[in-house]
mmCIF file of the N, C-alpha and C atoms, coordinates in Angstrom:
data_MODEL
# 
_entry.id   MODEL 
# 
loop_
_atom_site.group_PDB 
_atom_site.id 
_atom_site.type_symbol 
_atom_site.label_atom_id 
_atom_site.label_alt_id 
_atom_site.label_comp_id 
_atom_site.label_asym_id 
_atom_site.label_entity_id 
_atom_site.label_seq_id 
_atom_site.pdbx_PDB_ins_code 
_atom_site.Cartn_x 
_atom_site.Cartn_y 
_atom_site.Cartn_z 
_atom_site.occupancy 
_atom_site.B_iso_or_equiv 
_atom_site.pdbx_formal_charge 
_atom_site.auth_seq_id 
_atom_site.auth_comp_id 
_atom_site.auth_asym_id 
_atom_site.auth_atom_id 
_atom_site.pdbx_PDB_model_num 
ATOM 1   N N  . MET A 1 1  ? -13.913 12.863  5.896   1.00 0.00 ? 1  MET A N  1 
ATOM 2   C CA . MET A 1 1  ? -13.180 12.246  4.815   1.00 0.00 ? 1  MET A CA 1 
ATOM 3   C C  . MET A 1 1  ? -12.944 13.305  3.749   1.00 0.00 ? 1  MET A C  1 
ATOM 4   N N  . ARG A 1 2  ? -11.695 13.349  3.258   1.00 0.00 ? 2  ARG A N  1 
ATOM 5   C CA . ARG A 1 2  ? -11.376 14.314  2.210   1.00 0.00 ? 2  ARG A CA 1 
ATOM 6   C C  . ARG A 1 2  ? -10.411 13.673  1.209   1.00 0.00 ? 2  ARG A C  1 
ATOM 7   N N  . LEU A 1 3  ? -10.482 14.136  -0.012  1.00 0.00 ? 3  LEU A N  1 
ATOM 8   C CA . LEU A 1 3  ? -9.599  13.629  -1.050  1.00 0.00 ? 3  LEU A CA 1 
ATOM 9   C C  . LEU A 1 3  ? -8.185  14.093  -0.767  1.00 0.00 ? 3  LEU A C  1 
ATOM 10  N N  . GLY A 1 4  ? -7.252  13.144  -0.704  1.00 0.00 ? 4  GLY A N  1 
ATOM 11  C CA . GLY A 1 4  ? -5.863  13.487  -0.446  1.00 0.00 ? 4  GLY A CA 1 
ATOM 12  C C  . GLY A 1 4  ? -5.063  13.636  -1.723  1.00 0.00 ? 4  GLY A C  1 
ATOM 13  N N  . ALA A 1 5  ? -5.277  12.732  -2.679  1.00 0.00 ? 5  ALA A N  1 
ATOM 14  C CA . ALA A 1 5  ? -4.539  12.778  -3.944  1.00 0.00 ? 5  ALA A CA 1 
ATOM 15  C C  . ALA A 1 5  ? -5.291  11.960  -4.982  1.00 0.00 ? 5  ALA A C  1 
ATOM 16  N N  . ARG A 1 6  ? -5.090  12.298  -6.226  1.00 0.00 ? 6  ARG A N  1 
ATOM 17  C CA . ARG A 1 6  ? -5.719  11.565  -7.319  1.00 0.00 ? 6  ARG A CA 1 
ATOM 18  C C  . ARG A 1 6  ? -4.664  11.273  -8.368  1.00 0.00 ? 6  ARG A C  1 
ATOM 19  N N  . GLY A 1 7  ? -4.490  9.995   -8.668  1.00 0.00 ? 7  GLY A N  1 
ATOM 20  C CA . GLY A 1 7  ? -3.540  9.585   -9.684  1.00 0.00 ? 7  GLY A CA 1 
ATOM 21  C C  . GLY A 1 7  ? -4.262  9.082   -10.922 1.00 0.00 ? 7  GLY A C  1 
ATOM 22  N N  . TRP A 1 8  ? -3.511  8.421   -11.791 1.00 0.00 ? 8  TRP A N  1 
ATOM 23  C CA . TRP A 1 8  ? -4.080  7.916   -13.035 1.00 0.00 ? 8  TRP A CA 1 
ATOM 24  C C  . TRP A 1 8  ? -5.078  6.799   -12.762 1.00 0.00 ? 8  TRP A C  1 
ATOM 25  N N  . ASP A 1 9  ? -4.729  5.868   -11.878 1.00 0.00 ? 9  ASP A N  1 
ATOM 26  C CA . ASP A 1 9  ? -5.576  4.707   -11.618 1.00 0.00 ? 9  ASP A CA 1 
ATOM 27  C C  . ASP A 1 9  ? -6.199  4.685   -10.229 1.00 0.00 ? 9  ASP A C  1 
ATOM 28  N N  . ASN A 1 10 ? -5.730  5.511   -9.311  1.00 0.00 ? 10 ASN A N  1 
ATOM 29  C CA . ASN A 1 10 ? -6.198  5.441   -7.923  1.00 0.00 ? 10 ASN A CA 1 
ATOM 30  C C  . ASN A 1 10 ? -6.445  6.816   -7.331  1.00 0.00 ? 10 ASN A C  1 
ATOM 31  N N  . GLN A 1 11 ? -7.245  6.816   -6.274  1.00 0.00 ? 11 GLN A N  1 
ATOM 32  C CA . GLN A 1 11 ? -7.470  8.007   -5.455  1.00 0.00 ? 11 GLN A CA 1 
ATOM 33  C C  . GLN A 1 11 ? -7.073  7.671   -4.024  1.00 0.00 ? 11 GLN A C  1 
ATOM 34  N N  . LEU A 1 12 ? -6.550  8.644   -3.312  1.00 0.00 ? 12 LEU A N  1 
ATOM 35  C CA . LEU A 1 12 ? -6.208  8.483   -1.908  1.00 0.00 ? 12 LEU A CA 1 
ATOM 36  C C  . LEU A 1 12 ? -7.142  9.368   -1.098  1.00 0.00 ? 12 LEU A C  1 
ATOM 37  N N  . TRP A 1 13 ? -7.927  8.760   -0.233  1.00 0.00 ? 13 TRP A N  1 
ATOM 38  C CA . TRP A 1 13 ? -8.863  9.494   0.618   1.00 0.00 ? 13 TRP A CA 1 
ATOM 39  C C  . TRP A 1 13 ? -8.346  9.477   2.040   1.00 0.00 ? 13 TRP A C  1 
ATOM 40  N N  . ARG A 1 14 ? -8.267  10.648  2.649   1.00 0.00 ? 14 ARG A N  1 
ATOM 41  C CA . ARG A 1 14 ? -7.818  10.779  4.037   1.00 0.00 ? 14 ARG A CA 1 
ATOM 42  C C  . ARG A 1 14 ? -9.011  10.589  4.957   1.00 0.00 ? 14 ARG A C  1 
ATOM 43  N N  . LEU A 1 15 ? -8.803  9.771   5.989   1.00 0.00 ? 15 LEU A N  1 
ATOM 44  C CA . LEU A 1 15 ? -9.817  9.539   7.015   1.00 0.00 ? 15 LEU A CA 1 
ATOM 45  C C  . LEU A 1 15 ? -9.258  10.073  8.326   1.00 0.00 ? 15 LEU A C  1 
ATOM 46  N N  . GLY A 1 16 ? -9.428  11.352  8.542   1.00 0.00 ? 16 GLY A N  1 
ATOM 47  C CA . GLY A 1 16 ? -8.819  11.988  9.697   1.00 0.00 ? 16 GLY A CA 1 
ATOM 48  C C  . GLY A 1 16 ? -7.343  12.229  9.455   1.00 0.00 ? 16 GLY A C  1 
ATOM 49  N N  . ASP A 1 17 ? -6.571  12.364  10.544  1.00 0.00 ? 17 ASP A N  1 
ATOM 50  C CA . ASP A 1 17 ? -5.148  12.657  10.421  1.00 0.00 ? 17 ASP A CA 1 
ATOM 51  C C  . ASP A 1 17 ? -4.279  11.408  10.329  1.00 0.00 ? 17 ASP A C  1 
ATOM 52  N N  . ASP A 1 18 ? -4.796  10.250  10.761  1.00 0.00 ? 18 ASP A N  1 
ATOM 53  C CA . ASP A 1 18 ? -3.960  9.065   10.873  1.00 0.00 ? 18 ASP A CA 1 
ATOM 54  C C  . ASP A 1 18 ? -4.236  7.965   9.848   1.00 0.00 ? 18 ASP A C  1 
ATOM 55  N N  . LEU A 1 19 ? -5.348  8.026   9.136   1.00 0.00 ? 19 LEU A N  1 
ATOM 56  C CA . LEU A 1 19 ? -5.712  6.940   8.232   1.00 0.00 ? 19 LEU A CA 1 
ATOM 57  C C  . LEU A 1 19 ? -5.941  7.433   6.814   1.00 0.00 ? 19 LEU A C  1 
ATOM 58  N N  . ALA A 1 20 ? -5.693  6.537   5.874   1.00 0.00 ? 20 ALA A N  1 
ATOM 59  C CA . ALA A 1 20 ? -5.949  6.835   4.467   1.00 0.00 ? 20 ALA A CA 1 
ATOM 60  C C  . ALA A 1 20 ? -6.434  5.559   3.789   1.00 0.00 ? 20 ALA A C  1 
ATOM 61  N N  . VAL A 1 21 ? -7.226  5.723   2.756   1.00 0.00 ? 21 VAL A N  1 
ATOM 62  C CA . VAL A 1 21 ? -7.720  4.601   1.966   1.00 0.00 ? 21 VAL A CA 1 
ATOM 63  C C  . VAL A 1 21 ? -7.396  4.886   0.510   1.00 0.00 ? 21 VAL A C  1 
ATOM 64  N N  . ARG A 1 22 ? -6.788  3.920   -0.162  1.00 0.00 ? 22 ARG A N  1 
ATOM 65  C CA . ARG A 1 22 ? -6.486  4.057   -1.583  1.00 0.00 ? 22 ARG A CA 1 
ATOM 66  C C  . ARG A 1 22 ? -7.504  3.221   -2.353  1.00 0.00 ? 22 ARG A C  1 
ATOM 67  N N  . LEU A 1 23 ? -8.203  3.868   -3.271  1.00 0.00 ? 23 LEU A N  1 
ATOM 68  C CA . LEU A 1 23 ? -9.258  3.213   -4.038  1.00 0.00 ? 23 LEU A CA 1 
ATOM 69  C C  . LEU A 1 23 ? -9.015  3.384   -5.530  1.00 0.00 ? 23 LEU A C  1 
ATOM 70  N N  . PRO A 1 24 ? -9.433  2.394   -6.329  1.00 0.00 ? 24 PRO A N  1 
ATOM 71  C CA . PRO A 1 24 ? -9.284  2.555   -7.765  1.00 0.00 ? 24 PRO A CA 1 
ATOM 72  C C  . PRO A 1 24 ? -10.149 3.684   -8.278  1.00 0.00 ? 24 PRO A C  1 
ATOM 73  N N  . TRP A 1 25 ? -9.627  4.395   -9.232  1.00 0.00 ? 25 TRP A N  1 
ATOM 74  C CA . TRP A 1 25 ? -10.341 5.482   -9.888  1.00 0.00 ? 25 TRP A CA 1 
ATOM 75  C C  . TRP A 1 25 ? -11.396 4.879   -10.812 1.00 0.00 ? 25 TRP A C  1 
ATOM 76  N N  . ALA A 1 26 ? -12.415 5.611   -11.118 1.00 0.00 ? 26 ALA A N  1 
ATOM 77  C CA . ALA A 1 26 ? -13.522 5.116   -11.939 1.00 0.00 ? 26 ALA A CA 1 
ATOM 78  C C  . ALA A 1 26 ? -13.104 4.990   -13.404 1.00 0.00 ? 26 ALA A C  1 
ATOM 79  N N  . THR A 1 27 ? -12.416 3.897   -13.714 1.00 0.00 ? 27 THR A N  1 
ATOM 80  C CA . THR A 1 27 ? -12.016 3.620   -15.082 1.00 0.00 ? 27 THR A CA 1 
ATOM 81  C C  . THR A 1 27 ? -12.637 2.297   -15.507 1.00 0.00 ? 27 THR A C  1 
ATOM 82  N N  . GLN A 1 28 ? -12.498 1.948   -16.761 1.00 0.00 ? 28 GLN A N  1 
ATOM 83  C CA . GLN A 1 28 ? -13.043 0.682   -17.237 1.00 0.00 ? 28 GLN A CA 1 
ATOM 84  C C  . GLN A 1 28 ? -12.399 -0.504  -16.532 1.00 0.00 ? 28 GLN A C  1 
ATOM 85  N N  . ASP A 1 29 ? -11.169 -0.347  -16.102 1.00 0.00 ? 29 ASP A N  1 
ATOM 86  C CA . ASP A 1 29 ? -10.438 -1.444  -15.472 1.00 0.00 ? 29 ASP A CA 1 
ATOM 87  C C  . ASP A 1 29 ? -10.508 -1.436  -13.948 1.00 0.00 ? 29 ASP A C  1 
ATOM 88  N N  . ALA A 1 30 ? -11.336 -0.581  -13.355 1.00 0.00 ? 30 ALA A N  1 
ATOM 89  C CA . ALA A 1 30 ? -11.356 -0.430  -11.898 1.00 0.00 ? 30 ALA A CA 1 
ATOM 90  C C  . ALA A 1 30 ? -11.662 -1.737  -11.188 1.00 0.00 ? 30 ALA A C  1 
ATOM 91  N N  . ASP A 1 31 ? -12.628 -2.509  -11.669 1.00 0.00 ? 31 ASP A N  1 
ATOM 92  C CA . ASP A 1 31 ? -12.963 -3.774  -11.013 1.00 0.00 ? 31 ASP A CA 1 
ATOM 93  C C  . ASP A 1 31 ? -11.785 -4.739  -11.038 1.00 0.00 ? 31 ASP A C  1 
ATOM 94  N N  . ASP A 1 32 ? -11.145 -4.858  -12.199 1.00 0.00 ? 32 ASP A N  1 
ATOM 95  C CA . ASP A 1 32 ? -9.994  -5.752  -12.320 1.00 0.00 ? 32 ASP A CA 1 
ATOM 96  C C  . ASP A 1 32 ? -8.834  -5.297  -11.444 1.00 0.00 ? 32 ASP A C  1 
ATOM 97  N N  . GLN A 1 33 ? -8.614  -3.992  -11.380 1.00 0.00 ? 33 GLN A N  1 
ATOM 98  C CA . GLN A 1 33 ? -7.524  -3.464  -10.547 1.00 0.00 ? 33 GLN A CA 1 
ATOM 99  C C  . GLN A 1 33 ? -7.766  -3.776  -9.080  1.00 0.00 ? 33 GLN A C  1 
ATOM 100 N N  . LEU A 1 34 ? -8.998  -3.598  -8.622  1.00 0.00 ? 34 LEU A N  1 
ATOM 101 C CA . LEU A 1 34 ? -9.316  -3.862  -7.221  1.00 0.00 ? 34 LEU A CA 1 
ATOM 102 C C  . LEU A 1 34 ? -9.113  -5.334  -6.892  1.00 0.00 ? 34 LEU A C  1 
ATOM 103 N N  . ARG A 1 35 ? -9.544  -6.220  -7.767  1.00 0.00 ? 35 ARG A N  1 
ATOM 104 C CA . ARG A 1 35 ? -9.335  -7.658  -7.539  1.00 0.00 ? 35 ARG A CA 1 
ATOM 105 C C  . ARG A 1 35 ? -7.837  -7.990  -7.511  1.00 0.00 ? 35 ARG A C  1 
ATOM 106 N N  . LYS A 1 36 ? -7.078  -7.396  -8.412  1.00 0.00 ? 36 LYS A N  1 
ATOM 107 C CA . LYS A 1 36 ? -5.637  -7.645  -8.467  1.00 0.00 ? 36 LYS A CA 1 
ATOM 108 C C  . LYS A 1 36 ? -4.969  -7.164  -7.178  1.00 0.00 ? 36 LYS A C  1 
ATOM 109 N N  . GLU A 1 37 ? -5.313  -5.982  -6.720  1.00 0.00 ? 37 GLU A N  1 
ATOM 110 C CA . GLU A 1 37 ? -4.703  -5.445  -5.506  1.00 0.00 ? 37 GLU A CA 1 
ATOM 111 C C  . GLU A 1 37 ? -5.096  -6.260  -4.278  1.00 0.00 ? 37 GLU A C  1 
ATOM 112 N N  . HIS A 1 38 ? -6.306  -6.767  -4.272  1.00 0.00 ? 38 HIS A N  1 
ATOM 113 C CA . HIS A 1 38 ? -6.772  -7.545  -3.124  1.00 0.00 ? 38 HIS A CA 1 
ATOM 114 C C  . HIS A 1 38 ? -5.998  -8.853  -2.999  1.00 0.00 ? 38 HIS A C  1 
ATOM 115 N N  . THR A 1 39 ? -5.573  -9.407  -4.121  1.00 0.00 ? 39 THR A N  1 
ATOM 116 C CA . THR A 1 39 ? -4.874  -10.691 -4.106  1.00 0.00 ? 39 THR A CA 1 
ATOM 117 C C  . THR A 1 39 ? -3.394  -10.520 -4.443  1.00 0.00 ? 39 THR A C  1 
ATOM 118 N N  . TRP A 1 40 ? -2.896  -9.344  -4.339  1.00 0.00 ? 40 TRP A N  1 
ATOM 119 C CA . TRP A 1 40 ? -1.539  -9.060  -4.819  1.00 0.00 ? 40 TRP A CA 1 
ATOM 120 C C  . TRP A 1 40 ? -0.468  -9.850  -4.116  1.00 0.00 ? 40 TRP A C  1 
ATOM 121 N N  . VAL A 1 41 ? -0.371  -9.764  -2.781  1.00 0.00 ? 41 VAL A N  1 
ATOM 122 C CA . VAL A 1 41 ? 0.718   -10.399 -2.056  1.00 0.00 ? 41 VAL A CA 1 
ATOM 123 C C  . VAL A 1 41 ? 0.140   -11.339 -0.995  1.00 0.00 ? 41 VAL A C  1 
ATOM 124 N N  . PRO A 1 42 ? 0.469   -12.625 -1.063  1.00 0.00 ? 42 PRO A N  1 
ATOM 125 C CA . PRO A 1 42 ? -0.021  -13.542 -0.039  1.00 0.00 ? 42 PRO A CA 1 
ATOM 126 C C  . PRO A 1 42 ? 0.711   -13.317 1.288   1.00 0.00 ? 42 PRO A C  1 
ATOM 127 N N  . GLY A 1 43 ? 0.095   -13.737 2.365   1.00 0.00 ? 43 GLY A N  1 
ATOM 128 C CA . GLY A 1 43 ? 0.747   -13.663 3.669   1.00 0.00 ? 43 GLY A CA 1 
ATOM 129 C C  . GLY A 1 43 ? 0.001   -12.779 4.636   1.00 0.00 ? 43 GLY A C  1 
ATOM 130 N N  . GLU A 1 44 ? 0.651   -12.488 5.724   1.00 0.00 ? 44 GLU A N  1 
ATOM 131 C CA . GLU A 1 44 ? 0.068   -11.696 6.806   1.00 0.00 ? 44 GLU A CA 1 
ATOM 132 C C  . GLU A 1 44 ? 0.568   -10.254 6.696   1.00 0.00 ? 44 GLU A C  1 
ATOM 133 N N  . PRO A 1 45 ? -0.326  -9.255  6.873   1.00 0.00 ? 45 PRO A N  1 
ATOM 134 C CA . PRO A 1 45 ? 0.128   -7.867  6.845   1.00 0.00 ? 45 PRO A CA 1 
ATOM 135 C C  . PRO A 1 45 ? 1.225   -7.630  7.890   1.00 0.00 ? 45 PRO A C  1 
ATOM 136 N N  . ALA A 1 46 ? 2.236   -6.887  7.520   1.00 0.00 ? 46 ALA A N  1 
ATOM 137 C CA . ALA A 1 46 ? 3.396   -6.687  8.391   1.00 0.00 ? 46 ALA A CA 1 
ATOM 138 C C  . ALA A 1 46 ? 3.032   -6.025  9.714   1.00 0.00 ? 46 ALA A C  1 
ATOM 139 N N  . ASP A 1 47 ? 2.011   -5.184  9.716   1.00 0.00 ? 47 ASP A N  1 
ATOM 140 C CA . ASP A 1 47 ? 1.654   -4.518  10.971  1.00 0.00 ? 47 ASP A CA 1 
ATOM 141 C C  . ASP A 1 47 ? 0.946   -5.459  11.941  1.00 0.00 ? 47 ASP A C  1 
ATOM 142 N N  . ARG A 1 48 ? 0.652   -6.678  11.528  1.00 0.00 ? 48 ARG A N  1 
ATOM 143 C CA . ARG A 1 48 ? -0.018  -7.650  12.403  1.00 0.00 ? 48 ARG A CA 1 
ATOM 144 C C  . ARG A 1 48 ? 0.913   -8.786  12.813  1.00 0.00 ? 48 ARG A C  1 
ATOM 145 N N  . ALA A 1 49 ? 2.131   -8.779  12.319  1.00 0.00 ? 49 ALA A N  1 
ATOM 146 C CA . ALA A 1 49 ? 3.077   -9.841  12.625  1.00 0.00 ? 49 ALA A CA 1 
ATOM 147 C C  . ALA A 1 49 ? 4.143   -9.314  13.587  1.00 0.00 ? 49 ALA A C  1 
ATOM 148 N N  . PRO A 1 50 ? 4.596   -10.166 14.504  1.00 0.00 ? 50 PRO A N  1 
ATOM 149 C CA . PRO A 1 50 ? 5.644   -9.709  15.431  1.00 0.00 ? 50 PRO A CA 1 
ATOM 150 C C  . PRO A 1 50 ? 6.983   -9.538  14.709  1.00 0.00 ? 50 PRO A C  1 
ATOM 151 N N  . VAL A 1 51 ? 7.775   -8.611  15.191  1.00 0.00 ? 51 VAL A N  1 
ATOM 152 C CA . VAL A 1 51 ? 9.122   -8.410  14.655  1.00 0.00 ? 51 VAL A CA 1 
ATOM 153 C C  . VAL A 1 51 ? 10.017  -9.464  15.295  1.00 0.00 ? 51 VAL A C  1 
ATOM 154 N N  . THR A 1 52 ? 10.572  -10.329 14.460  1.00 0.00 ? 52 THR A N  1 
ATOM 155 C CA . THR A 1 52 ? 11.415  -11.402 14.998  1.00 0.00 ? 52 THR A CA 1 
ATOM 156 C C  . THR A 1 52 ? 12.866  -11.268 14.572  1.00 0.00 ? 52 THR A C  1 
ATOM 157 N N  . ARG A 1 53 ? 13.130  -10.559 13.479  1.00 0.00 ? 53 ARG A N  1 
ATOM 158 C CA . ARG A 1 53 ? 14.502  -10.388 12.976  1.00 0.00 ? 53 ARG A CA 1 
ATOM 159 C C  . ARG A 1 53 ? 14.694  -8.923  12.601  1.00 0.00 ? 53 ARG A C  1 
ATOM 160 N N  . GLY A 1 54 ? 14.699  -8.060  13.600  1.00 0.00 ? 54 GLY A N  1 
ATOM 161 C CA . GLY A 1 54 ? 14.760  -6.624  13.377  1.00 0.00 ? 54 GLY A CA 1 
ATOM 162 C C  . GLY A 1 54 ? 15.964  -6.158  12.583  1.00 0.00 ? 54 GLY A C  1 
ATOM 163 N N  . ALA A 1 55 ? 17.154  -6.658  12.914  1.00 0.00 ? 55 ALA A N  1 
ATOM 164 C CA . ALA A 1 55 ? 18.370  -6.218  12.222  1.00 0.00 ? 55 ALA A CA 1 
ATOM 165 C C  . ALA A 1 55 ? 18.338  -6.636  10.748  1.00 0.00 ? 55 ALA A C  1 
ATOM 166 N N  . GLU A 1 56 ? 17.934  -7.875  10.481  1.00 0.00 ? 56 GLU A N  1 
ATOM 167 C CA . GLU A 1 56 ? 17.850  -8.341  9.097   1.00 0.00 ? 56 GLU A CA 1 
ATOM 168 C C  . GLU A 1 56 ? 16.788  -7.561  8.327   1.00 0.00 ? 56 GLU A C  1 
ATOM 169 N N  . THR A 1 57 ? 15.702  -7.268  8.995   1.00 0.00 ? 57 THR A N  1 
ATOM 170 C CA . THR A 1 57 ? 14.631  -6.520  8.352   1.00 0.00 ? 57 THR A CA 1 
ATOM 171 C C  . THR A 1 57 ? 15.099  -5.116  7.995   1.00 0.00 ? 57 THR A C  1 
ATOM 172 N N  . GLY A 1 58 ? 15.822  -4.496  8.903   1.00 0.00 ? 58 GLY A N  1 
ATOM 173 C CA . GLY A 1 58 ? 16.360  -3.163  8.629   1.00 0.00 ? 58 GLY A CA 1 
ATOM 174 C C  . GLY A 1 58 ? 17.312  -3.157  7.441   1.00 0.00 ? 58 GLY A C  1 
ATOM 175 N N  . ASP A 1 59 ? 18.166  -4.168  7.366   1.00 0.00 ? 59 ASP A N  1 
ATOM 176 C CA . ASP A 1 59 ? 19.095  -4.276  6.236   1.00 0.00 ? 59 ASP A CA 1 
ATOM 177 C C  . ASP A 1 59 ? 18.334  -4.477  4.925   1.00 0.00 ? 59 ASP A C  1 
ATOM 178 N N  . ALA A 1 60 ? 17.321  -5.343  4.953   1.00 0.00 ? 60 ALA A N  1 
ATOM 179 C CA . ALA A 1 60 ? 16.529  -5.598  3.744   1.00 0.00 ? 60 ALA A CA 1 
ATOM 180 C C  . ALA A 1 60 ? 15.789  -4.337  3.311   1.00 0.00 ? 60 ALA A C  1 
ATOM 181 N N  . LEU A 1 61 ? 15.238  -3.602  4.266   1.00 0.00 ? 61 LEU A N  1 
ATOM 182 C CA . LEU A 1 61 ? 14.533  -2.367  3.941   1.00 0.00 ? 61 LEU A CA 1 
ATOM 183 C C  . LEU A 1 61 ? 15.494  -1.330  3.362   1.00 0.00 ? 61 LEU A C  1 
ATOM 184 N N  . ALA A 1 62 ? 16.676  -1.206  3.961   1.00 0.00 ? 62 ALA A N  1 
ATOM 185 C CA . ALA A 1 62 ? 17.664  -0.258  3.453   1.00 0.00 ? 62 ALA A CA 1 
ATOM 186 C C  . ALA A 1 62 ? 18.093  -0.614  2.020   1.00 0.00 ? 62 ALA A C  1 
ATOM 187 N N  . ALA A 1 63 ? 18.284  -1.898  1.745   1.00 0.00 ? 63 ALA A N  1 
ATOM 188 C CA . ALA A 1 63 ? 18.669  -2.320  0.402   1.00 0.00 ? 63 ALA A CA 1 
ATOM 189 C C  . ALA A 1 63 ? 17.551  -2.031  -0.591  1.00 0.00 ? 63 ALA A C  1 
ATOM 190 N N  . PHE A 1 64 ? 16.309  -2.272  -0.180  1.00 0.00 ? 64 PHE A N  1 
ATOM 191 C CA . PHE A 1 64 ? 15.175  -2.001  -1.055  1.00 0.00 ? 64 PHE A CA 1 
ATOM 192 C C  . PHE A 1 64 ? 15.079  -0.522  -1.369  1.00 0.00 ? 64 PHE A C  1 
ATOM 193 N N  . LEU A 1 65 ? 15.179  0.323   -0.354  1.00 0.00 ? 65 LEU A N  1 
ATOM 194 C CA . LEU A 1 65 ? 15.058  1.761   -0.567  1.00 0.00 ? 65 LEU A CA 1 
ATOM 195 C C  . LEU A 1 65 ? 16.211  2.297   -1.432  1.00 0.00 ? 65 LEU A C  1 
ATOM 196 N N  . THR A 1 66 ? 17.397  1.734   -1.236  1.00 0.00 ? 66 THR A N  1 
ATOM 197 C CA . THR A 1 66 ? 18.545  2.125   -2.064  1.00 0.00 ? 66 THR A CA 1 
ATOM 198 C C  . THR A 1 66 ? 18.294  1.773   -3.529  1.00 0.00 ? 66 THR A C  1 
ATOM 199 N N  . ALA A 1 67 ? 17.790  0.555   -3.768  1.00 0.00 ? 67 ALA A N  1 
ATOM 200 C CA . ALA A 1 67 ? 17.506  0.116   -5.134  1.00 0.00 ? 67 ALA A CA 1 
ATOM 201 C C  . ALA A 1 67 ? 16.376  0.944   -5.738  1.00 0.00 ? 67 ALA A C  1 
ATOM 202 N N  . LEU A 1 68 ? 15.404  1.271   -4.931  1.00 0.00 ? 68 LEU A N  1 
ATOM 203 C CA . LEU A 1 68 ? 14.266  2.067   -5.406  1.00 0.00 ? 68 LEU A CA 1 
ATOM 204 C C  . LEU A 1 68 ? 14.704  3.462   -5.797  1.00 0.00 ? 68 LEU A C  1 
ATOM 205 N N  . HIS A 1 69 ? 15.618  4.039   -5.037  1.00 0.00 ? 69 HIS A N  1 
ATOM 206 C CA . HIS A 1 69 ? 16.113  5.381   -5.306  1.00 0.00 ? 69 HIS A CA 1 
ATOM 207 C C  . HIS A 1 69 ? 16.874  5.414   -6.612  1.00 0.00 ? 69 HIS A C  1 
# 
C-alpha cells in the first residue's frame, strides 16, 4: 500500500496496481465526511448491476462529461 495522492479533505491510497481507496484526511470534520460519503447516493453500485440500456447510458455519460468539461 502506498500513498497515491493527498487533497484538502481526502487521501488516495493505492493497493497494488488495480485498486485504490479514498479516505478522509485527518481533519476535524473527517468523521462527518465519512458518514456523508457512505450515505451519499442510494442504490446499487454500477459495477454490480447489469448493463441494460448501453446506448442510453453512453449518451448520458457523454452529456455529463461534456457538461463537466
